[in-house]
Short mmCIF file of the C-alpha atoms (twelve columns), coordinates in Angstrom:
data_MODEL
# 
_entry.id   MODEL 
# 
loop_
_atom_site.group_PDB 
_atom_site.id 
_atom_site.type_symbol 
_atom_site.label_atom_id 
_atom_site.label_alt_id 
_atom_site.label_comp_id 
_atom_site.label_asym_id 
_atom_site.label_seq_id 
_atom_site.Cartn_x 
_atom_site.Cartn_y 
_atom_site.Cartn_z 
_atom_site.pdbx_PDB_model_num 
ATOM 1   C CA . MET A 1   -82.868 -102.379 -45.517 1 
ATOM 2   C CA . ARG A 2   -80.414 -99.496  -45.851 1 
ATOM 3   C CA . TYR A 3   -76.977 -100.405 -44.557 1 
ATOM 4   C CA . THR A 4   -75.367 -98.066  -42.004 1 
ATOM 5   C CA . ARG A 5   -71.786 -98.206  -40.844 1 
ATOM 6   C CA . THR A 6   -71.211 -98.546  -37.189 1 
ATOM 7   C CA . ALA A 7   -68.267 -98.300  -34.971 1 
ATOM 8   C CA . ILE A 8   -68.109 -102.162 -35.080 1 
ATOM 9   C CA . ASP A 9   -67.731 -102.452 -38.715 1 
ATOM 10  C CA . SER A 10  -65.405 -99.503  -39.009 1 
ATOM 11  C CA . PRO A 11  -61.992 -100.537 -40.242 1 
ATOM 12  C CA . PRO A 12  -59.428 -101.109 -37.461 1 
ATOM 13  C CA . PHE A 13  -57.063 -98.392  -39.030 1 
ATOM 14  C CA . PRO A 14  -57.815 -94.770  -39.614 1 
ATOM 15  C CA . SER A 15  -58.978 -93.491  -43.023 1 
ATOM 16  C CA . PRO A 16  -56.510 -91.778  -45.291 1 
ATOM 17  C CA . ALA A 17  -57.796 -88.299  -44.251 1 
ATOM 18  C CA . GLU A 18  -57.542 -89.161  -40.560 1 
ATOM 19  C CA . PHE A 19  -54.064 -90.547  -41.071 1 
ATOM 20  C CA . HIS A 20  -52.768 -87.391  -42.686 1 
ATOM 21  C CA . ARG A 21  -54.418 -85.288  -39.920 1 
ATOM 22  C CA . SER A 22  -52.764 -87.383  -37.199 1 
ATOM 23  C CA . LEU A 23  -49.468 -87.219  -39.110 1 
ATOM 24  C CA . ALA A 24  -49.725 -83.403  -39.282 1 
ATOM 25  C CA . ALA A 25  -50.494 -83.217  -35.588 1 
ATOM 26  C CA . LEU A 26  -47.347 -85.180  -34.747 1 
ATOM 27  C CA . HIS A 27  -45.226 -82.761  -36.744 1 
ATOM 28  C CA . TYR A 28  -46.992 -79.647  -35.501 1 
ATOM 29  C CA . SER A 29  -45.366 -77.315  -32.936 1 
ATOM 30  C CA . PRO A 30  -46.337 -73.875  -32.020 1 
ATOM 31  C CA . PRO A 31  -44.219 -71.014  -33.264 1 
ATOM 32  C CA . GLN A 32  -41.501 -70.131  -30.903 1 
ATOM 33  C CA . PRO A 33  -41.652 -66.562  -29.489 1 
ATOM 34  C CA . ARG A 34  -37.961 -66.156  -29.880 1 
ATOM 35  C CA . LEU A 35  -38.111 -67.036  -33.554 1 
ATOM 36  C CA . ARG A 36  -41.123 -64.604  -34.062 1 
ATOM 37  C CA . TRP A 37  -39.196 -61.659  -32.365 1 
ATOM 38  C CA . GLY A 38  -36.176 -62.447  -34.386 1 
ATOM 39  C CA . LYS A 39  -38.046 -62.073  -37.618 1 
ATOM 40  C CA . VAL A 40  -39.414 -58.699  -36.312 1 
ATOM 41  C CA . LEU A 41  -36.014 -57.434  -35.402 1 
ATOM 42  C CA . LEU A 42  -34.587 -58.439  -38.725 1 
ATOM 43  C CA . PHE A 43  -37.422 -56.655  -40.530 1 
ATOM 44  C CA . MET A 44  -36.845 -53.442  -38.438 1 
ATOM 45  C CA . LEU A 45  -33.199 -53.710  -39.100 1 
ATOM 46  C CA . ALA A 46  -33.803 -53.827  -42.808 1 
ATOM 47  C CA . ILE A 47  -36.129 -50.935  -42.713 1 
ATOM 48  C CA . GLY A 48  -33.682 -48.875  -40.667 1 
ATOM 49  C CA . MET A 49  -30.686 -49.688  -43.037 1 
ATOM 50  C CA . THR A 50  -32.790 -48.777  -46.062 1 
ATOM 51  C CA . THR A 51  -33.790 -45.489  -44.474 1 
ATOM 52  C CA . GLU A 52  -30.311 -44.716  -43.554 1 
ATOM 53  C CA . LEU A 53  -29.067 -45.400  -47.129 1 
ATOM 54  C CA . VAL A 54  -31.842 -43.275  -48.644 1 
ATOM 55  C CA . LEU A 55  -31.337 -40.375  -46.343 1 
ATOM 56  C CA . ARG A 56  -27.481 -40.418  -46.782 1 
ATOM 57  C CA . TRP A 57  -26.959 -41.176  -50.468 1 
ATOM 58  C CA . ILE A 58  -30.151 -39.918  -52.071 1 
ATOM 59  C CA . VAL A 59  -31.460 -37.107  -49.806 1 
ATOM 60  C CA . GLY A 60  -27.897 -36.049  -48.743 1 
ATOM 61  C CA . LEU A 61  -28.135 -35.989  -44.941 1 
ATOM 62  C CA . GLY A 62  -25.510 -37.093  -42.512 1 
ATOM 63  C CA . ASP A 63  -22.781 -34.537  -43.262 1 
ATOM 64  C CA . PRO A 64  -23.722 -31.142  -41.973 1 
ATOM 65  C CA . PRO A 65  -21.337 -28.181  -41.776 1 
ATOM 66  C CA . LEU A 66  -19.786 -27.999  -38.218 1 
ATOM 67  C CA . TYR A 67  -19.283 -25.094  -35.910 1 
ATOM 68  C CA . GLN A 68  -17.046 -24.223  -33.054 1 
ATOM 69  C CA . ALA A 69  -17.724 -21.938  -30.131 1 
ATOM 70  C CA . GLU A 70  -15.619 -18.717  -30.105 1 
ATOM 71  C CA . PRO A 71  -15.361 -16.425  -27.014 1 
ATOM 72  C CA . SER A 72  -15.135 -13.169  -29.085 1 
ATOM 73  C CA . MET A 73  -17.538 -13.881  -32.021 1 
ATOM 74  C CA . GLU A 74  -19.884 -16.499  -30.440 1 
ATOM 75  C CA . TYR A 75  -19.200 -19.131  -33.104 1 
ATOM 76  C CA . MET A 76  -17.633 -19.828  -36.386 1 
ATOM 77  C CA . LEU A 77  -17.392 -22.545  -39.015 1 
ATOM 78  C CA . GLN A 78  -14.822 -25.262  -38.266 1 
ATOM 79  C CA . PRO A 79  -11.793 -24.653  -40.474 1 
ATOM 80  C CA . SER A 80  -10.303 -26.990  -43.094 1 
ATOM 81  C CA . LYS A 81  -13.507 -28.968  -43.715 1 
ATOM 82  C CA . THR A 82  -15.321 -30.121  -46.809 1 
ATOM 83  C CA . TYR A 83  -18.878 -31.434  -46.779 1 
ATOM 84  C CA . LEU A 84  -21.353 -32.984  -49.194 1 
ATOM 85  C CA . ARG A 85  -24.678 -31.800  -48.156 1 
ATOM 86  C CA . PHE A 86  -27.897 -32.483  -50.165 1 
ATOM 87  C CA . GLY A 87  -25.569 -33.545  -53.004 1 
ATOM 88  C CA . ARG A 88  -23.811 -30.110  -52.968 1 
ATOM 89  C CA . ARG A 89  -20.226 -29.524  -52.118 1 
ATOM 90  C CA . ILE A 90  -19.505 -27.065  -49.184 1 
ATOM 91  C CA . ALA A 91  -15.768 -26.173  -48.587 1 
ATOM 92  C CA . ILE A 92  -14.463 -24.302  -45.561 1 
ATOM 93  C CA . ASN A 93  -10.854 -23.181  -45.679 1 
ATOM 94  C CA . ARG A 94  -8.304  -22.943  -42.819 1 
ATOM 95  C CA . TYR A 95  -9.623  -19.584  -41.845 1 
ATOM 96  C CA . GLY A 96  -13.156 -20.746  -41.392 1 
ATOM 97  C CA . MET A 97  -14.304 -18.995  -44.629 1 
ATOM 98  C CA . ARG A 98  -16.500 -20.659  -47.202 1 
ATOM 99  C CA . SER A 99  -13.750 -20.150  -49.827 1 
ATOM 100 C CA . ALA A 100 -10.844 -22.060  -51.319 1 
ATOM 101 C CA . ASP A 101 -7.681  -21.858  -49.302 1 
ATOM 102 C CA . PHE A 102 -5.208  -19.029  -49.993 1 
ATOM 103 C CA . PRO A 103 -2.088  -17.694  -48.338 1 
ATOM 104 C CA . PRO A 104 -2.509  -14.821  -45.811 1 
ATOM 105 C CA . GLN A 105 -0.519  -12.474  -48.029 1 
ATOM 106 C CA . LYS A 106 -0.867  -11.822  -51.849 1 
ATOM 107 C CA . SER A 107 0.975   -14.181  -54.068 1 
ATOM 108 C CA . SER A 108 1.888   -11.527  -56.443 1 
ATOM 109 C CA . PRO A 109 1.406   -7.593   -56.858 1 
ATOM 110 C CA . ARG A 110 -1.077  -8.253   -59.734 1 
ATOM 111 C CA . GLU A 111 -3.421  -10.225  -57.510 1 
ATOM 112 C CA . LEU A 112 -6.744  -8.534   -56.676 1 
ATOM 113 C CA . ARG A 113 -7.959  -9.629   -53.238 1 
ATOM 114 C CA . ILE A 114 -11.452 -9.082   -51.933 1 
ATOM 115 C CA . LEU A 115 -13.051 -9.906   -48.568 1 
ATOM 116 C CA . VAL A 116 -16.910 -10.233  -48.458 1 
ATOM 117 C CA . VAL A 117 -18.122 -10.045  -44.890 1 
ATOM 118 C CA . GLY A 118 -21.666 -10.951  -43.914 1 
ATOM 119 C CA . ASP A 119 -24.100 -13.502  -42.388 1 
ATOM 120 C CA . SER A 120 -26.194 -16.283  -43.866 1 
ATOM 121 C CA . VAL A 121 -26.968 -14.293  -46.979 1 
ATOM 122 C CA . ILE A 122 -23.236 -14.369  -47.936 1 
ATOM 123 C CA . TYR A 123 -22.729 -17.780  -46.641 1 
ATOM 124 C CA . GLY A 124 -25.354 -19.098  -49.090 1 
ATOM 125 C CA . GLY A 125 -26.683 -22.048  -47.067 1 
ATOM 126 C CA . VAL A 126 -26.482 -25.710  -47.687 1 
ATOM 127 C CA . ARG A 127 -28.899 -25.619  -50.566 1 
ATOM 128 C CA . ILE A 128 -26.278 -23.797  -52.698 1 
ATOM 129 C CA . GLY A 129 -23.224 -25.535  -53.964 1 
ATOM 130 C CA . GLN A 130 -19.717 -24.133  -53.627 1 
ATOM 131 C CA . ARG A 131 -19.530 -22.947  -57.296 1 
ATOM 132 C CA . GLU A 132 -22.959 -21.413  -57.131 1 
ATOM 133 C CA . ILE A 133 -22.529 -19.026  -54.115 1 
ATOM 134 C CA . ASP A 134 -22.321 -15.304  -54.685 1 
ATOM 135 C CA . THR A 135 -18.567 -15.001  -53.868 1 
ATOM 136 C CA . GLU A 136 -17.449 -17.733  -56.212 1 
ATOM 137 C CA . ILE A 137 -19.510 -16.091  -59.021 1 
ATOM 138 C CA . LEU A 138 -17.950 -12.848  -58.060 1 
ATOM 139 C CA . ARG A 139 -14.384 -14.181  -58.280 1 
ATOM 140 C CA . ARG A 140 -15.016 -15.610  -61.794 1 
ATOM 141 C CA . ASN A 141 -16.687 -12.295  -62.812 1 
ATOM 142 C CA . LEU A 142 -13.809 -10.117  -61.659 1 
ATOM 143 C CA . GLN A 143 -11.294 -12.330  -63.302 1 
ATOM 144 C CA . ARG A 144 -13.024 -11.846  -66.643 1 
ATOM 145 C CA . GLN A 145 -13.348 -8.029   -65.931 1 
ATOM 146 C CA . TYR A 146 -9.764  -7.214   -64.750 1 
ATOM 147 C CA . ARG A 147 -7.878  -10.154  -66.468 1 
ATOM 148 C CA . ARG A 148 -5.726  -10.691  -63.254 1 
ATOM 149 C CA . PRO A 149 -5.515  -13.168  -60.522 1 
ATOM 150 C CA . VAL A 150 -8.432  -12.697  -58.069 1 
ATOM 151 C CA . VAL A 151 -8.887  -14.121  -54.544 1 
ATOM 152 C CA . VAL A 152 -12.305 -13.652  -52.907 1 
ATOM 153 C CA . GLY A 153 -12.673 -14.587  -49.255 1 
ATOM 154 C CA . ASN A 154 -16.255 -15.435  -47.909 1 
ATOM 155 C CA . VAL A 155 -16.126 -14.317  -44.307 1 
ATOM 156 C CA . SER A 156 -19.598 -15.300  -42.941 1 
ATOM 157 C CA . ALA A 157 -21.689 -17.428  -40.752 1 
ATOM 158 C CA . LYS A 158 -25.409 -17.557  -40.298 1 
ATOM 159 C CA . SER A 159 -26.940 -15.222  -37.792 1 
ATOM 160 C CA . TRP A 160 -23.773 -13.117  -37.505 1 
ATOM 161 C CA . GLY A 161 -24.176 -9.328   -36.892 1 
ATOM 162 C CA . PRO A 162 -21.756 -6.451   -37.216 1 
ATOM 163 C CA . PRO A 163 -20.006 -7.267   -33.744 1 
ATOM 164 C CA . ASN A 164 -19.414 -10.914  -34.783 1 
ATOM 165 C CA . GLU A 165 -17.966 -9.775   -38.192 1 
ATOM 166 C CA . LEU A 166 -15.686 -7.080   -36.421 1 
ATOM 167 C CA . ALA A 167 -14.549 -9.768   -33.931 1 
ATOM 168 C CA . TYR A 168 -13.508 -12.035  -36.815 1 
ATOM 169 C CA . LEU A 169 -11.462 -9.364   -38.550 1 
ATOM 170 C CA . LYS A 170 -9.849  -8.448   -35.282 1 
ATOM 171 C CA . ARG A 171 -8.663  -11.948  -34.841 1 
ATOM 172 C CA . PHE A 172 -7.640  -12.936  -38.363 1 
ATOM 173 C CA . GLY A 173 -7.079  -9.553   -39.964 1 
ATOM 174 C CA . THR A 174 -7.894  -8.409   -43.458 1 
ATOM 175 C CA . PHE A 175 -5.663  -10.872  -45.358 1 
ATOM 176 C CA . ASP A 176 -3.933  -8.173   -47.513 1 
ATOM 177 C CA . ALA A 177 -7.312  -7.363   -48.987 1 
ATOM 178 C CA . ASP A 178 -7.726  -4.521   -51.600 1 
ATOM 179 C CA . VAL A 179 -11.440 -4.201   -50.868 1 
ATOM 180 C CA . VAL A 180 -13.488 -5.322   -47.925 1 
ATOM 181 C CA . ILE A 181 -17.261 -5.444   -48.638 1 
ATOM 182 C CA . LEU A 182 -19.572 -5.337   -45.656 1 
ATOM 183 C CA . VAL A 183 -23.001 -6.766   -46.560 1 
ATOM 184 C CA . LEU A 184 -25.897 -6.050   -44.156 1 
ATOM 185 C CA . SER A 185 -29.552 -6.499   -44.192 1 
ATOM 186 C CA . SER A 186 -32.052 -4.134   -42.344 1 
ATOM 187 C CA . HIS A 187 -32.188 -6.456   -39.282 1 
ATOM 188 C CA . ASP A 188 -28.545 -6.366   -38.788 1 
ATOM 189 C CA . TYR A 189 -28.725 -2.810   -37.334 1 
ATOM 190 C CA . ALA A 190 -29.801 -4.318   -34.064 1 
ATOM 191 C CA . ASP A 191 -28.134 -7.798   -34.404 1 
ATOM 192 C CA . ALA A 192 -25.916 -7.624   -31.369 1 
ATOM 193 C CA . PRO A 193 -24.574 -10.913  -30.041 1 
ATOM 194 C CA . SER A 194 -26.406 -12.621  -27.140 1 
ATOM 195 C CA . PHE A 195 -23.599 -15.252  -26.440 1 
ATOM 196 C CA . VAL A 196 -26.321 -17.790  -25.734 1 
ATOM 197 C CA . PRO A 197 -24.689 -21.230  -26.196 1 
ATOM 198 C CA . VAL A 198 -25.653 -22.696  -29.470 1 
ATOM 199 C CA . VAL A 199 -22.767 -24.998  -30.737 1 
ATOM 200 C CA . GLY A 200 -23.711 -28.443  -29.917 1 
ATOM 201 C CA . VAL A 201 -26.840 -27.364  -28.327 1 
ATOM 202 C CA . VAL A 202 -28.999 -25.983  -31.184 1 
ATOM 203 C CA . GLY A 203 -29.765 -28.286  -34.014 1 
ATOM 204 C CA . GLU A 204 -28.488 -25.864  -36.724 1 
ATOM 205 C CA . TYR A 205 -25.091 -25.549  -35.052 1 
ATOM 206 C CA . PRO A 206 -23.685 -29.000  -34.734 1 
ATOM 207 C CA . GLU A 207 -20.222 -29.525  -33.240 1 
ATOM 208 C CA . LYS A 208 -19.772 -33.141  -34.222 1 
ATOM 209 C CA . ARG A 209 -20.615 -35.058  -37.238 1 
ATOM 210 C CA . PRO A 210 -23.763 -37.329  -36.387 1 
ATOM 211 C CA . TRP A 211 -23.352 -41.100  -36.464 1 
ATOM 212 C CA . LEU A 212 -26.362 -41.601  -38.604 1 
ATOM 213 C CA . ALA A 213 -28.178 -39.628  -41.146 1 
ATOM 214 C CA . MET A 214 -31.415 -40.441  -39.388 1 
ATOM 215 C CA . GLY A 215 -30.045 -38.649  -36.291 1 
ATOM 216 C CA . ASP A 216 -29.134 -35.749  -38.399 1 
ATOM 217 C CA . LEU A 217 -32.659 -35.605  -39.748 1 
ATOM 218 C CA . LEU A 218 -34.066 -35.822  -36.208 1 
ATOM 219 C CA . THR A 219 -31.782 -33.290  -34.353 1 
ATOM 220 C CA . THR A 220 -31.530 -30.715  -37.282 1 
ATOM 221 C CA . TYR A 221 -34.905 -30.642  -38.613 1 
ATOM 222 C CA . ILE A 222 -37.772 -32.774  -37.001 1 
ATOM 223 C CA . LEU A 223 -37.176 -31.965  -33.281 1 
ATOM 224 C CA . PRO A 224 -36.528 -28.102  -33.726 1 
ATOM 225 C CA . SER A 225 -39.310 -27.735  -36.274 1 
ATOM 226 C CA . TYR A 226 -42.138 -29.790  -34.713 1 
ATOM 227 C CA . PHE A 227 -41.179 -30.133  -31.100 1 
ATOM 228 C CA . HIS A 228 -39.084 -26.825  -30.581 1 
ATOM 229 C CA . TRP A 229 -36.270 -28.851  -29.088 1 
ATOM 230 C CA . GLY A 230 -32.935 -27.508  -30.105 1 
ATOM 231 C CA . ALA A 231 -34.486 -24.665  -32.084 1 
ATOM 232 C CA . THR A 232 -32.517 -21.446  -32.699 1 
ATOM 233 C CA . PRO A 233 -33.345 -18.866  -30.057 1 
ATOM 234 C CA . PRO A 234 -34.832 -15.637  -31.471 1 
ATOM 235 C CA . GLU A 235 -32.108 -13.590  -29.812 1 
ATOM 236 C CA . VAL A 236 -29.637 -15.506  -32.021 1 
ATOM 237 C CA . ASP A 237 -31.541 -15.511  -35.258 1 
ATOM 238 C CA . ARG A 238 -32.934 -11.928  -35.744 1 
ATOM 239 C CA . THR A 239 -34.441 -12.807  -39.072 1 
ATOM 240 C CA . GLN A 240 -37.330 -14.466  -36.982 1 
ATOM 241 C CA . GLY A 241 -38.508 -11.052  -36.212 1 
ATOM 242 C CA . SER A 242 -39.580 -11.939  -32.752 1 
ATOM 243 C CA . ALA A 243 -36.600 -10.560  -30.703 1 
ATOM 244 C CA . ALA A 244 -36.969 -7.230   -29.239 1 
ATOM 245 C CA . GLU A 245 -34.722 -4.415   -30.728 1 
ATOM 246 C CA . SER A 246 -33.209 -2.670   -27.791 1 
ATOM 247 C CA . GLU A 247 -31.487 0.675    -27.990 1 
ATOM 248 C CA . ARG A 248 -28.373 -0.994   -26.500 1 
ATOM 249 C CA . ASP A 249 -28.310 -3.543   -29.367 1 
ATOM 250 C CA . ILE A 250 -28.605 -0.740   -31.880 1 
ATOM 251 C CA . ALA A 251 -25.787 1.216    -30.219 1 
ATOM 252 C CA . VAL A 252 -23.586 -1.877   -30.071 1 
ATOM 253 C CA . CYS A 253 -24.058 -2.622   -33.733 1 
ATOM 254 C CA . ARG A 254 -23.468 1.029    -34.830 1 
ATOM 255 C CA . GLU A 255 -20.210 1.085    -32.918 1 
ATOM 256 C CA . ALA A 256 -19.161 -2.160   -34.427 1 
ATOM 257 C CA . GLU A 257 -19.846 -0.942   -37.988 1 
ATOM 258 C CA . ILE A 258 -17.862 2.226    -37.374 1 
ATOM 259 C CA . ALA A 259 -14.952 0.237    -35.839 1 
ATOM 260 C CA . LEU A 260 -15.019 -2.203   -38.763 1 
ATOM 261 C CA . TYR A 261 -14.749 0.566    -41.369 1 
ATOM 262 C CA . ARG A 262 -11.899 2.252    -39.516 1 
ATOM 263 C CA . MET A 263 -9.971  -0.965   -38.880 1 
ATOM 264 C CA . VAL A 264 -10.237 -1.994   -42.586 1 
ATOM 265 C CA . ARG A 265 -8.887  1.454    -43.691 1 
ATOM 266 C CA . SER A 266 -6.155  1.254    -41.078 1 
ATOM 267 C CA . ARG A 267 -4.933  -1.898   -42.825 1 
ATOM 268 C CA . GLY A 268 -4.624  -0.193   -46.132 1 
ATOM 269 C CA . ALA A 269 -7.827  -1.628   -47.652 1 
ATOM 270 C CA . LYS A 270 -10.826 0.199    -49.256 1 
ATOM 271 C CA . THR A 271 -14.268 -0.626   -48.019 1 
ATOM 272 C CA . VAL A 272 -17.810 -0.379   -49.140 1 
ATOM 273 C CA . LEU A 273 -21.335 -1.234   -47.829 1 
ATOM 274 C CA . VAL A 274 -23.813 -3.424   -49.680 1 
ATOM 275 C CA . GLN A 275 -27.353 -3.687   -48.300 1 
ATOM 276 C CA . HIS A 276 -29.298 -6.663   -49.184 1 
ATOM 277 C CA . LEU A 277 -33.014 -6.131   -49.228 1 
ATOM 278 C CA . SER A 278 -35.686 -8.655   -48.233 1 
ATOM 279 C CA . GLN A 279 -38.632 -9.343   -50.623 1 
ATOM 280 C CA . PRO A 280 -41.107 -7.257   -48.772 1 
ATOM 281 C CA . GLU A 281 -38.750 -4.333   -48.791 1 
ATOM 282 C CA . LEU A 282 -38.717 -4.470   -52.632 1 
ATOM 283 C CA . THR A 283 -42.373 -3.827   -52.767 1 
ATOM 284 C CA . ALA A 284 -43.322 -2.043   -49.469 1 
ATOM 285 C CA . GLY A 285 -40.281 0.203    -48.887 1 
ATOM 286 C CA . PHE A 286 -37.149 0.072    -46.829 1 
ATOM 287 C CA . MET A 287 -37.147 -0.837   -43.182 1 
ATOM 288 C CA . ARG A 288 -35.839 1.318    -40.434 1 
ATOM 289 C CA . GLY A 289 -32.459 -0.606   -40.223 1 
ATOM 290 C CA . TYR A 290 -31.675 0.180    -43.884 1 
ATOM 291 C CA . PHE A 291 -31.532 3.934    -43.156 1 
ATOM 292 C CA . ALA A 292 -29.617 3.181    -39.829 1 
ATOM 293 C CA . ASN A 293 -26.967 1.141    -41.672 1 
ATOM 294 C CA . GLN A 294 -26.714 3.842    -44.450 1 
ATOM 295 C CA . SER A 295 -26.278 6.609    -41.851 1 
ATOM 296 C CA . VAL A 296 -23.318 4.870    -40.388 1 
ATOM 297 C CA . ALA A 297 -21.700 4.465    -43.733 1 
ATOM 298 C CA . ASP A 298 -22.343 8.190    -44.561 1 
ATOM 299 C CA . SER A 299 -20.800 9.241    -41.191 1 
ATOM 300 C CA . GLU A 300 -17.600 7.371    -42.134 1 
ATOM 301 C CA . ASN A 301 -17.621 8.413    -45.817 1 
ATOM 302 C CA . VAL A 302 -18.006 4.876    -46.842 1 
ATOM 303 C CA . PRO A 303 -19.651 4.467    -50.292 1 
ATOM 304 C CA . HIS A 304 -22.734 2.253    -50.332 1 
ATOM 305 C CA . LEU A 305 -25.321 0.648    -52.609 1 
ATOM 306 C CA . ASP A 306 -27.971 -1.988   -52.515 1 
ATOM 307 C CA . ASP A 307 -29.168 -5.034   -54.601 1 
ATOM 308 C CA . ALA A 308 -32.797 -3.656   -55.030 1 
ATOM 309 C CA . THR A 309 -32.419 -2.929   -58.785 1 
ATOM 310 C CA . VAL A 310 -31.024 -6.361   -59.755 1 
ATOM 311 C CA . LEU A 311 -33.561 -8.238   -57.539 1 
ATOM 312 C CA . ARG A 312 -36.492 -6.256   -58.819 1 
ATOM 313 C CA . GLY A 313 -35.171 -6.896   -62.268 1 
ATOM 314 C CA . GLN A 314 -35.254 -10.642  -61.671 1 
ATOM 315 C CA . LEU A 315 -38.768 -10.436  -60.161 1 
ATOM 316 C CA . ASN A 316 -40.077 -8.415   -63.101 1 
ATOM 317 C CA . ALA A 317 -38.604 -11.012  -65.496 1 
ATOM 318 C CA . GLY A 318 -40.524 -13.816  -63.852 1 
ATOM 319 C CA . LYS A 319 -37.671 -15.161  -61.909 1 
ATOM 320 C CA . ALA A 320 -37.757 -16.012  -58.220 1 
ATOM 321 C CA . PRO A 321 -34.515 -15.035  -56.515 1 
ATOM 322 C CA . PHE A 322 -35.828 -15.880  -53.060 1 
ATOM 323 C CA . TYR A 323 -36.604 -19.306  -51.693 1 
ATOM 324 C CA . PRO A 324 -40.361 -20.098  -51.239 1 
ATOM 325 C CA . GLY A 325 -41.459 -19.035  -47.741 1 
ATOM 326 C CA . ASP A 326 -38.120 -17.331  -47.088 1 
ATOM 327 C CA . PRO A 327 -38.188 -13.609  -47.904 1 
ATOM 328 C CA . LEU A 328 -34.415 -13.071  -47.129 1 
ATOM 329 C CA . HIS A 329 -32.268 -15.812  -48.446 1 
ATOM 330 C CA . LEU A 330 -31.463 -16.287  -52.114 1 
ATOM 331 C CA . ASP A 331 -31.593 -19.176  -54.403 1 
ATOM 332 C CA . ARG A 332 -29.320 -19.805  -57.435 1 
ATOM 333 C CA . SER A 333 -30.623 -16.988  -59.563 1 
ATOM 334 C CA . GLY A 334 -30.619 -14.702  -56.479 1 
ATOM 335 C CA . GLN A 335 -26.921 -15.545  -55.864 1 
ATOM 336 C CA . GLU A 336 -26.152 -14.370  -59.395 1 
ATOM 337 C CA . ALA A 337 -27.970 -11.128  -58.738 1 
ATOM 338 C CA . LEU A 338 -26.106 -10.609  -55.453 1 
ATOM 339 C CA . ALA A 339 -22.834 -11.359  -57.196 1 
ATOM 340 C CA . GLN A 340 -23.544 -8.661   -59.785 1 
ATOM 341 C CA . THR A 341 -24.176 -6.178   -57.038 1 
ATOM 342 C CA . LEU A 342 -20.810 -7.151   -55.292 1 
ATOM 343 C CA . GLN A 343 -19.043 -6.555   -58.553 1 
ATOM 344 C CA . SER A 344 -20.507 -3.121   -58.782 1 
ATOM 345 C CA . ALA A 345 -19.427 -2.630   -55.178 1 
ATOM 346 C CA . VAL A 346 -15.869 -3.538   -55.980 1 
ATOM 347 C CA . ALA A 347 -15.711 -0.979   -58.715 1 
ATOM 348 C CA . LEU A 348 -17.394 1.653    -56.514 1 
ATOM 349 C CA . ALA A 349 -14.834 1.195    -53.745 1 
ATOM 350 C CA . LEU A 350 -11.766 1.215    -56.105 1 
ATOM 351 C CA . ARG A 351 -12.954 4.487    -57.497 1 
ATOM 352 C CA . ALA A 352 -14.230 6.144    -54.374 1 
ATOM 353 C CA . ASN A 353 -11.588 5.830    -51.701 1 
# 
């Protein structure tokens, strides 16, 4: 007869497997919700810190150039600031220029002093380091050409038009300059200020340094680009091409250009107009504003030239002087081309008037 174990002849103590299961049950306790949430928070904190470090030290966010509102010129760069943006140094002197500091008057009679007045094209943007912007290249080129001390002031801010530039010179003067170069693009002939508040409101015009690089990324790029929150209004940024060109704006800009030329000459400086062409103009012909700006210069006997030849030369040589998707602003090679045109403008002004 086959023997079968029953409950009666089972041993009075548990089997080894049952013993270990019972022991594990005694020591088991369900995970505490507080401990689980603590781990989640630690994980999120680690991710946030890593993201912040990557954005700040590898990408180069967290230190944007700062602006201040101005009643006469809308806004300008905050003076006496140095930034490191995308790994590139940006220096703003005590006059709000993107230039090294210099005294308001010449240091010696041999000094050659140039002011280059313009908008974002002259400013160069945050993707161009201080040594690589057009005015710094111009300064080095002029020193080699004339073998004398040279100071070049970069009077600019993005989306400035002729009235903004005139307002700056009225407030600060011409700094004992020998030559003042006004740099305009075709859209500038109708780029009258709207005085819509932008400083501290629009993402591209911060007033204070953000606490975090992640906040910089959010307010400067993500929210304006994808959610249209804090985006630059079209009446401020005329390069968007969506703002209407009113006859009033055209007249205001024309009068500002005339007043600027006359004021510069009244201060004993010579003046010249440089027109910067957009990429479509190099192939499809000049826009209406080009001829309007030229007409104003002719009416005031101001010599003028443009950068069409040097930019076309770069394009024909297989170079790309413009940023991809941006038909107006210049990359490193384009900055060199513009500096070459500015150098020709200095020579033209010194000869002509």
